[in-house]
GUSE-8989 format. One record per residue: x, y, z of N, C-alpha, C in turn; residue in one letter. Coordinates in steps of 0.2 Angstrom, whole numbers, plus 5000, padded with zeros to 4 digits. Example, Ala and Ser with C-alpha at 12.3 -4.5 7.8 and 13.67 -1.06 7.14 Angstrom:
BEGIN
506649725039506249785039506649845039A;506449895035506849955036506450005039S;
This chain:
BEGIN
508047725983508247745989507747775993M;507247805989506847865991506247825997S;505947856001505447816006504847866006V;504347826010503847866012503247876007G;503247836002502747845996502347785996V;501647785996501247745995501147715988T;500947655986500947635979500447665974P;499947705977499547735973499747805972S;500247825975500647895974501047895969A;501247825966501747825961501547845955S;500847845953500647845947500447925947L;500547965941500448035941499748045939P;499348095941498648105939498548105933P;498048085930497848065923497748135920A;497448185924497348255922498048285919S;498548285922499348315920499648275917D;499348225913499748185909499948235903T;499548265901499548305894500148355894S;500348375900500848415902501548385899T;501548345902502248305901502248265895V;501648245892501648205885501848255880E;501648325880501848365875502648385874S;503048365881503748365879504048315875V;503748265875503848205870503748205863F;504148215859504048225851504148175848S;504048175842504248115837504848095837L;505348135837506048105838506348075844V;505848095849506048055855505747985854D;505047985852504947915851505147875846Y;505547905842506047865836506647835841V;506947885844507547865849507247805853V;506747815856506547755862506547685858F;506147685852506047635848506547605846I;507147645843507647625841508047575845L;507947605852508347555857508047485856L;507447485857507047415857507247375851L;507247405845507447375839508247345839V;508647385841509347375840509347325846L;509347325852509247275857508947195853S;508447205850508047145848508547125842L;508847165838509147145833509847115835A;510047135840510847095843510647015844I;510047025848509846955850509846905843G;509346945839509146895833509846865828L;510346925829510946915826511346845829Y;511446845835511746795838511246725838H;510646735838510246685836510246655829A;510246685825510346665817510946645815C;511546675818512246655818512246585819R;512346535814512446465816511846435819G;511246455816510646415819510646345817W;510546305822510346245820511146205823G;511646255824512246225827512446235834Q;511846265837512046295844511946245848H;512546235854512546195860512246225865T;512046185871511946205877512446255880I;513046225879513646275880513646345877G;513546355872513446415868512746465872Q;512246435872511746475875511846485883L;512146455887512246465894512846485895Q;513446475891514046505893514546545888M;514046555882514446585877515146555875A;515046475875515746445874516346445879N;516146495883516846515887517346545884R;517146585879517646615874517446695875Q;517246725880517146795881517646845882M;517946905880518446935883518246985887D;518947015891518747045896518247105898C;518247155891517947215891517147205891L;516947165887516247165885515947115892P;516347075895516147035901516047095907V;516647135907516547195913515947235911A;515847265906515247305905514547265907L;514647205905513947165906513847165914S;514447145918514347155925514147205928L;514347275925514147325927513347345925L;513147325918512447335917511947295921A;512247235923511647185925511347215932T;511647255937511347265944511247345942F;511447375936511447455936510647455932Q;510047455935509547455931509147535932S;508447545930508147595930508047595938A;508047555942507947565948508447615951V;509047595951509747645952509647715948A;509447715942509447775938508947835942I;508347795943507947845946507947855954L;508247805957508347815965508847855967G;509447845964509947875968509947945968V;509847995961509648055961509148075966P;508648045967508148055972508448055979S;508748015979509048005988509548065989E;509848085984510348145985509848205986I;509448205981509048275982508648275988Y;508548235991508148235997508548236003R;509148196003509348186009510148216010F;510348226003511048256003511548196000G;512148206002512748175998512948116002T;512648106008512948046012512847976008Q;512447966004512447906000513047895996Y;513447945994514047945990514547905993W;514547905999515047856003514947776001F;514447766000514347695996514947665993L;515147715988515747705983516347665987G;516347685993516947665997516847585999C;516347555998516247485999516347445992S;516447475988516547445981517247415980Y;517847445983518447415982518447335986F;518247335992518247265995517647235992L;517147265990516547205987516847185979G;517247205978517447185971518147145972L;518547175976519347135976519347065979I;518747055985518546995988518246945982I;517746955978517646905973518146895968P;518546935968519146925962519646875964A;519846875971520346835974520046775978H;519446775980519146715982518646665979I;518046705976517646675973517746645967F;517946685963518046685955518746625955I;519246625958519746555957519346495959P;518946505964518646435967518146405961I;517746455960517146425953517546415947F;518046455946518246455938518646385938Y;519146365943519446305943519046235944R;518346255947517946195947517446175941L;517746235935517346225929516646215929H;516246265934515546255934515146305929L;514546285927513946315925513546355929T;513346315934512846355940513346365945S;513346415949513646425957513446375961A;512846345960512546315964512746235964Y;513146225958513446155958514046155963E;514346215965514746215971514446185977Y;513946195979513646165985513546095985L;513546065980513445995979514245955979E;514546005978515245975977515445975985L;515246025989515546045995515046016001R;514546005999513945986003513645916001F;513045925998512845875994512145915990N;511745855985511345875981510745915985K;510645895991509945935994510046015996T;510746025997510946085999511146125992V;511246095987511146125979510546155977R;510046105978509346115976509046185981V;509246185989508846225992509146295989C;509846315989510146365986509846385978G;509646335974509546355968508746375969T;508346355973507646385974507646445978M;508146455981508146525986508346575980T;508746575975509046615970508446635966F;508146565964507546585959507046635961I;506846605969506346655972506546725973F;507246735974507546805975507446845968Q;507646815962507646845956507046865952M;506646825954505946815951505646885956M;505646905962505346975965505747025963I;506347025963506847075961506547105954Y;506447045948506247065942505647095942M;505147095947504647145947504647195948G;505147225953505247275953505647325947V;506147285944506447305939506047325932V;505547265932505047285925504647355927L;504447355934503947405935504347475934Y;504747475936505147565935505147585928A;505447565924505447595917504747605915P;504247545917503647555914503347615918A;503347625923503147685927503447755924L;504047745922504247805919503947835913A;503847775908503447785902502747815903L;502547795908501747805910501747885912N;502247895915502247965916502348025912A;502847985907503148035901502548035896V;502347995893501847985888501247965889T;501147945894500347935895500147855892G;500747825891500647745889500247715895F;499847665894499747615898500147585903D;500247595908500747565912500947485911L;500347445911500447375910500547355903W;500347385899500547385892501347395891L;501647445894502247445894502547385897S;502547355902502747315907502847245901V;502147235898502147175893502647195887L;502747245884503147255879503847245881T;504047275887504647275889504947195890L;504447165893504547095896504647045889G;504247055885504246995879504747025874I;504947095874505547095870506247065873V;506347085879506947055883506746975883C;506346955883506346875883506446845877A;506146865871506446855865507046845864L;507546905864508146915862508546875868Y;508446865873508746815879508646745876T;508046725874507946655874508246635867A;508246675862508546655855509346655854L;509546715858510246735858510646695863G;510546695868510746675873511346715878G;511846685881512146725884512546785880L;512946755876513346805871512846845868K;512146845866511746895865511646945870A;511546915876511346955883512047005884V;512646965883513247015886513247065881I;513247065874513247115869512747165870W;512147155871511547205871511847235878T;512047215883512347245889512747285886D;513347285882513747335882513447395878V;513047375873512647425870512147475875F;511847435879511347475884511747505888Q;512247485891512847525895513047595893T;513147595886513347655883512747695883L;512147665880511547725881511447745887V;511547705893511447735900511847785902M;512547785899513047835901512847895897F;512547895891512547955886511747995889L;511347945891510747985894510848015900G;511247985905511548025911511948085910Q;512448065905512848125904512548195901L;512048185897511548235894511148275899A;510948245904510548285909511048315914V;511648285915512048335920512448405915I;512548375908512848425904512248495904I;511748485902511148525901510948555908V;510848515912510648545919511148585923G;511848575922512348615926512248675922S;512248675914512448735910511848775910A;511348755913510648815914510648835921K;511048805925511048835932511748875933V;512148865929512748915930513448865932G;513448815930514048765931514048725936G;514548675936514548625943514748665948L;515148715947515348755953514848795956G;514248815952513748845956513148785958R;513148735956512848685958513048655965V;513748645966514048625972513848685978W;514048745975513848805980513248795984D;512648795979511948795981511948745986L;512148675985512048615987512348625994A;512948655994513248666001512948736005S;512648776003512248826006511648796009Q;511348756007510648716009510848646012H;511348646014511648576018511448516014G;511648506009511548446004512048416003R;512748446006513448416005513548386012I;513548316013513648286020514348276022S;514448286027515148266030515048186031G;515648156034515748096036515248086042I;514848036043514448026048514647956052E;515047966057515347916060515047876065L;514247886065513747856070513847786070D;514047736075514047666072513347636073P;512947666075512247646076512047616069D;511847546070511647516064510847526062P;510547556067509847576065509747646062F;510247686061510347746057510347726050V;509947756046509747726039510447736036R;510747796036511347806032511947836036H;512447796037513047816040513547806036T;514247826038514747796034514947726036F;514847706041515047636042514447586040W;513747616038513247576036513347576029T;513547616027513847626018514347586016L;514847606020515647586018515647496021A;515247486026515447416029514747376026V;514347386028513647366026513647356020G;513847406015513947406007514347346006G;514747336008515247276007514947206006V;514447196010514247136010513647146005F;513347186004512847186000513147185993M;513747205990514147195984514447115984M;514547095990514747015988514246975988L;513546995990513046955987512846955980S;513047015978512847035971513547005966L;514147025968514647005964515046945965Y;514846925971515246855974514946795972G;514146785973513946725973513346725968V;513146785966512446785962512546755955N;512246715954512246665948512346715941Q;511946765941512046825935512746845934A;513046855939513746885938514146825938Q;514146775942514646705941514646685935V;513946675931514046655925514346705920Q;514346765920514746815916515646795918R;515746785924516446765925516646705922Y;516346655921516346595920516246595912L;516146625908516046635901516646665899S;517246695903517846725900518246665898S;518646685894519246645890519746605895R;519946645900520446635906520046645913T;520446615918520346635924520646715925E;521146725921521546795923520946855919K;520646835914520146875912519546885915A;519346835919518946835924519046885928A;519546885931519846915937519947005935I;520147005929520347065926519647105926L;519147065923518447095922518147125927S;518247075933518047105939518447165942C;519047165941519447245943519047295939Y;518847285931518747335928518047365930S;517747325933517047345936517147415940V;517647395946517747465950517747525947F;518147545943518147615939517547635937P;517147585933516547615931516047605936C;515947555940515447585946515547645950Q;516147675950516247735954516047805948Q;516147785942515947835937515047845938V;514747785938514147785937513847805944V;514147795950513847815956513947895956L;514547925954514647985953514048035949C;513947995942513448025939512748025942M;512547975946511847975948511948025954G;512348045957512448085964512448155959C;512748165955512848235952512148255948L;511748205946511048225944510648245949I;510748205956510248235960510648295962G;511048325963511448395965511148435960L;511148415953510948475949510248485949V;509948425950509048435951508948485957M;509448475962509248525968509448595967F;510048605964510148665962509648705956A;509448665952508948685946508348705950Y;508148675955507348695958507548755962Y;508048765964508248825968508148895965K;508448875956508448935953507648945948E;507448875949506748875944506148845949Y;505748875951505148855956504848775952P;504548735957504448675955503648705953M;503248655948502548665947502248615952S;501648635952501148585957501148525956T;501148495951501348425948501948405951Q;502448435950503148415951503148405960Q;502848455963502948465970502548385973A;501948375971501448325973501748255971E;502248245966502448185963502848145968A;502748075967503148045971503948025971A;504248025976505048035976505248005970P;505047935968505347895963505247935956D;504847985956504648025950505048085950Q;505348105954505848165955506148185947F;506548135947507048135941506748135936V;506148095934505748095927505548165927L;505148195932504948255930505448315928Y;506148305932506448355932506848355925F;506948295923507248275916506748305910V;506148285911505648325906505548385906M;505548425911505648495913506348535911D;506848485911507548525909507648525902L;507448455899507548445892507048475887L;506548495889506048515884506248575879K;506148555874506348605868507048575865G;507148525869507848485864507648425863L;507248415856507048365853507648305853P;507348235855507948195856508148175862G;508348225865508548205873508148175879L;507548195879507048165883506848085881P;506848075875506948005872507547955874G;508148005873508747975876508747945882L;508447985887508347985894507947915896F;507347925892506947855894507247795890V;507647805886507947745883508447725888A;508847765891509247765895508947715902C;508347735904508047695909507847625906L;507747625901507447555898508047515897F;508647545895509247505894509447465900S;509447515906509447485913509047425914G;508447425912507947385914508247315910S;508247325905508347275899508847225901L;509547265902510147235904510047195910S;509547215915509547185922509047115921T;508447125917507947065917508247015912I;508647035906508946985901509446945906S;509746975910510246935913509946895918S;509446915921509046865926508746815923A;508346825917508046775912508546715911F;509246735908509646695907509846645912N;510046685918510346645924509846605927S;509146625927508646585929508546525925L;508546525918508446475915509146425915A;509646455917510346405917510346365924T;510046395929510146365936509446305935V;508946325931508446275932508646225927T;508946225924509346175917509646135921M;510346175923510746135926510746095934E;510246135938510246105944509646075946D;509146085941508446055943508245995938L;508445995932508145965926508745915925I;509345925922509845885919509945835924R;510045845931510345805935509745745936P;509145755935508745705935508545665929W;508645705924508545685915509245685912F;509645655914510445645910510245625904P;509745595900509845565894509645615889Q;509345685891509245735886509845745882F;509645745875510045755869510345835870S;510845865865511045915866510445955863E;510145935856509645975854509045985857V;508845935862508245945866508445985871R;509045995875509346025880509346105879A;509546105872509546185869508846215868T;508446165865507746195865507446205871M;507446165876507146165883507446235886L;508246255886508446305889508146375886S;507946365879507646435876506946435879R;506646385879505846395882505946415889I;506346385893506346405899506546475900L;506946505896507146585897506546615895A;506046605890505546635887505046635893F;504946575896504346565901504546595907G;505046605909505346665915505246725913Y;505346755907505046815905504246825905G;503946785902503146785904502946775912L;503346745916503146735923503346795927L;503946845925504046895928503746955926C;503246945922502647005920502347005926L;502046945928501546955934501746975940G;502446975942502746995948502847085948M;502847115942502647175941502247215945A;501547165947501047195950501247205957Y;501547145958501847155966502247205969I;502647225963503147265965502747355966S;502247345961501847415962501547415969S;501547375974501247365979501747385984Q;502347385983502847395987503047485988M;503547505992503647575993504147595987G;504647635989504947665985505347625981P;505547625975505847575970506547565973V;506947595974507647575975507847545981L;507447575987507547535993507147475993Q;506647465990506347405990506647345987A;507047365981507347315977507947295981A;508447345984509047325989508847295995L;508247305997508047266004507947186001S;507547185995507547105994508147075993I;508747105990509347085989509647065995F;509547096001509747096007509447046011G;508747026010508447006015508546916011M;508646906005508746846001509546836000V;509746885996510546875993510846876001G;510746896007511246886012511146826015G;510646776015510846706017511246666012P;511046676005511446636001512146656001L;512346716003513046726003513346696009L;512946696014513146656022513246576019G;512846556016512846486013513446476010L;513646516005514446496002514946516006F;514946556011515446586014515546526020C;515046496022515046436026515446386023L;515346366019515646306014516246326013G;516546386011517246396009517646416015M;517546446019517946456025517946416031F;517446366031517346336037517346256035F;517946226036517946156034517546106037P;517446126044517046086048516246086046C;516046136042515446146041515046076037A;514446056038514245986035513546016033N;513245956029512645986025512145996029P;512045956036511545966041511646046043S;512246066044512146136047512246196041G;512346156034512246226029511546226027A;511046176029510346186027509846216033I;510246206040509746226045510046306045V;510746326044510846386043510546436039G;510446406033510046436027509446456029L;508946396032508346416034508246466040L;508846466046508746506049508946576047A;509246586042509546656039508846686035G;508546636031507946656028507446676033L;507346646038506746666043507046726047I;507446736049507746806051507746856047M;507946836039507746896035507146926034A;506646876033505946896032505646906039F;505846876045505646916050505646986051W;506347006051506447076051506247116045I;506447096039506147126032505247136032G;504947086034504147096034504047136040I;504447136046504147156052504247236051G;504747256047504847326047504347346042S;504047326037503547336033502847346037I;502847296038502147306043502147346050V;502647366052502747416057502647486053T;502847496048502747556044502047576042R;501747516039501147516037500647526043M;500847496049500247516055500247566056G;500947596058500947666060500847726056S;500847696050500647766044501247806043G;501947776045502347826045502947826039M;503347866038503747846032504447836034A;504847776033505447756035505947806034P;506047876036506447916037507047916041L;507647926040508147906045508047946051P;508347926057508247956064508748006064F;509148016061509548076060509448126056N;508748106052508548166048508148216052G;507948276048507648326051507248356044S;506748416046506348426041506748466037S;507248476038507848516033508048476027S;507848406029508148366024507548356017S;506948376019506548376013506448446009L;506448446004506448495998506148556001P;506448616001506248676005505648696002S;505448685995504848705991504348655992N;504248605996503748555997503148606000L;502548576000502148626003502048596012S;501748626015501748616022501248546022T;500748536018500248476018500748406017V;501148416012501548366010502148356015T;502348406018502848396022502548356029M;501948376030501748336037501448266034T;501248256028501048186027501748136026T;502248156024502948126023503348126030L;503148166035503548166041503148176047M;502648126049502248146055502648156060P;502248176065502648186072502848126076S;502648076074502547996078503447976076T;503647996070504347976068504848006073I;504748056077505248096079505448046087L;505048016088505147966095505547896091S;506047886096506547836094506047766096R;505947716092505747656093506047606099P;505647566102506047526107505747456105T;506047406109505847326108505947306101G;505547256099505447236091505447296087L;505147346088505147396082505847426083Q;506347426088506947446086507347406082R;507247336083507547296077507247296071L;506647306070506347316063506647386060Y;506947426063507147486061507947476058S;508247416059508847396056508947436049L;509447466047509547496041509547436037S;509347446031509147396025509847376022Y;510347426023511147406019511347356024L;511247346031511447296035511047226034W;510647236031510347156030510747106028Y;511147116022511447066019511947026025S;512347086029512847066034512447026040A;511847056042511647016048511346946045H;511146936040510746876038511346826036N;511846846032512446796032512746776037S;512746826042513146806048512646756052T;512046766052511646726056511646656052T;511746646045511946576042512446546045V;513046596044513646556046513646536054I;513346576059513346546066512946496066V;512346486064511946436066512146376062V;512546386057512846326053513246296056G;513846346059514446306063514046276069L;513646306073513346266078513046196077I;512546196072512346136070512846086068V;513246116064513846066061514246026067S;514446076071514846036077514445996082L;513746016082513445966086513245896082L;513345906077513045836072513745806070T;514345836073514945786070515445826065G;515245876063515645906058515645866052G;516345866049516445816042516845756044M;516645726049516945666052516545606047R;516945566044516745526039516445536033G;516645606032516445636024517045646022R;516845646015517445676009517445746010T;518045786010517945846009518545856002L;518345895998518645915992518945975994N;519645975994520046035996520046095991P;519746075985519746125980519146185982R;518646145986518046195987518246235994T;518846245997518946276003519446316001I;519346386004519946446003520146436011Y;520946416010521346416016521346476019P;521146486023521146556027521646556032V;521746496036522446496040523146506036L;523046456031523846476028523946536025P;523246566022523346626019523746686025R;523446686031523546726036524346716038L;524446646039525246626042525746666037L;525446646029525946666025526246736025A;525846776028525946836030526546846034L;526646796040527146806044527846796041L;528446826046529146816042529246746043P;529746726038529946656036530046616043V;530446666047530746626053530146606057S;529646646058529046616062528546556059C;528546556052528346516049528746436050Q;529346436051529746386050529546346058K;529746406063529546376070528846346071R;528246376067527746346066527646276062L;528146266060528146206055527646226049H;527546276046527146296040527446266034C;526846236031527046216023526846276019K;527246276013527046336008526346306006S;525946356004525346336001525446365994Y;525046335989525046355982524246355980S;524046395977523246405975523046335971Q;523646325966523646265961523646205966D;523146185969523246115972523446065965L;523846005970524145965965523945895966S;523345895970523145835974522845785967E;522745725968522445685963521745695964D;521445725959520745745960520345695957T;520545635956520045585953519645565957T;519745575965519345545970518845585972V;518745655969518245695970517745685964F;517245715965516745705961516745765956P;516645755949516745805945516145815941E;516045875937515445875934515545855928K;514845815926514745785919514445845915M;514445835908514045875904513245875903N;513045825908512345825908512145865916N;512445885919512345925924512445885931G;512645815930512745775935513445775938M;513645745943514245755947514645685945L;515145665944515445605942515545565951K;515345525951515645485956515245515964G;514645555962514445575968513945525971S;513745475968513445415971513945375976R;514645385975515145355979515445385985D;515245445985515545495989515645455996K;515245435999515245406005515745346006E;515845316000516345255999517145296000A;516945345998517745385997517845406004L;517445406008517745446015518345416018A;518745456020519445436023519245436031V;519645386034519545386042519845456044P;519445456051519645526054520345556055E;520745496057521445516058521945486054E;521645446050522045426045522345456040G;522845436036523245466031522845486024P;522945526020522445546014522945526008V;522545526002522945515997523445545995H;523845505990524545545989524445605986P;525045665988524945725984524345765987G;524045745994523545785995523645855997S;523145886000523345956001523745976008S;523946026008524446036013524246036021P;524646046025524546026031523946076035T;523846136033523246176036522746156034F;522446126027521846106025521746046030I;522246006032522145946035521945976043L;522246026045522046036053521546076053Q;521346106047520746136048520046076046E;520146046043519745986042519445946048T;520145936053520045896058519645926064S;519445996063519046036067518345996068L;
């Protein structure tokens, strides 16, 4: 979340490396190496267990036999990477606790997937979330969605790979790109060999390491300052405890509405339609277990957010009591946490290594999920539909090769991430830029029965164009003006008081005090609104194009791919009102004859997909016996 840093500033000066390196003892190296060894061992265990008898279902979906708790912890770990561990405390340290209000978005951001997306995906018995797009629209839309997801995750993986390697470089003086290579290969090995089950159980182990690492920093830091009460008092005295900022301006970087409402759309793009998360839901034993795992993420997310914010406050209080060194004052914002931890934990063997292991745990859990999900969508959406003759053995081997190949390919993306600005905001901006249009595409299909394939494709393209227009325009504008994207409601007091005047001038030039106009105003849209803005663009453009091209007239609409918004809303009315409106009761367990709708086969194709046009019903004609209730037909007739 930190801002205003040039890529070259992200690396610590070589002359100062020895200062930090001396903190990293033999015990710390052992703790750190132990993390890599145990993560690899878990993957090898699941790979060797039943070797030669593995199926594609075991690799991709863990045989759909996972329990609630490991799935919940894996859901948490998937996007709780080193990006957040480094970025959140730095955000709190520099700008105060306004970011803490992001926790308000978690409730809707998780309850909506639990009751809308998971039931639809689970009952369709999907492997790839993008199979839904073929069931709802056609194969072209499915391929477009898959390629967009692959592009999104490839770029994000570069950021996640780069962040912990940057940390290790600053702590130990290890070569930055050697660290990237080591992390990527270890992760690719256990992901390719062990499949989804190995990824989930390594996520559980790595989540515990992340909790321990952050908890150690909070306990030791608050003890040195004089307790959490003293930490809070110091932060309050210096204006770091933020009130509720109710400014509705979407161009202000962080306000209550930006975090609580814009954050919901960001959460939906992650926990609602992202393949890495959907794959975990679908690996659960039952639909109820999948929903329960989504609910279980909510308290865990709140605890993780609180820990990150507390580290930021402890760091601020610590440097009010103990002055910064020159090296720390000149560090990039994304390195604030690292230098603070090394300064705080020196003289306590094992704890610096635990924190670095914490950073690597976050990245390992995220990129392993990405490698597995990328291999799954490539296999299910791009290969098996076109080569259905693949045997189980060949499909299993190809899936492993794909997972390892994506691991190698993502290594090169780390270089691109090194050219970005601050780690957290860059990563979330990418998810907003690409995740938002994907969210809009799924919402268009689920909530608007009149949407057709033409509208879906044009809407997705419009959303992506709008996303990159604003995203790239924002980056180019900042680079051209040489200014940092600090919030407009910020002031010089937002910066650490012990930064030098030179650093202050560099981070906050006088040009940022003038409010931008015209296109520059649009480019200053808060990154947390990216998902909302881009998904809305997809829906609006998709609906317009669909209505202009005749909607779903003459096409078959599978009621199980639609979430009945109107019946759900009318069901909230009194019974007397429902009778006057001639409402029929709606049951989520649709009893229609599903044989007329295309079903997924074990080779990634859909049964009857070639005969979908032949199954089209007349616009005003009756539907098959036992069809969906009146409201679905009314919505479809739009």
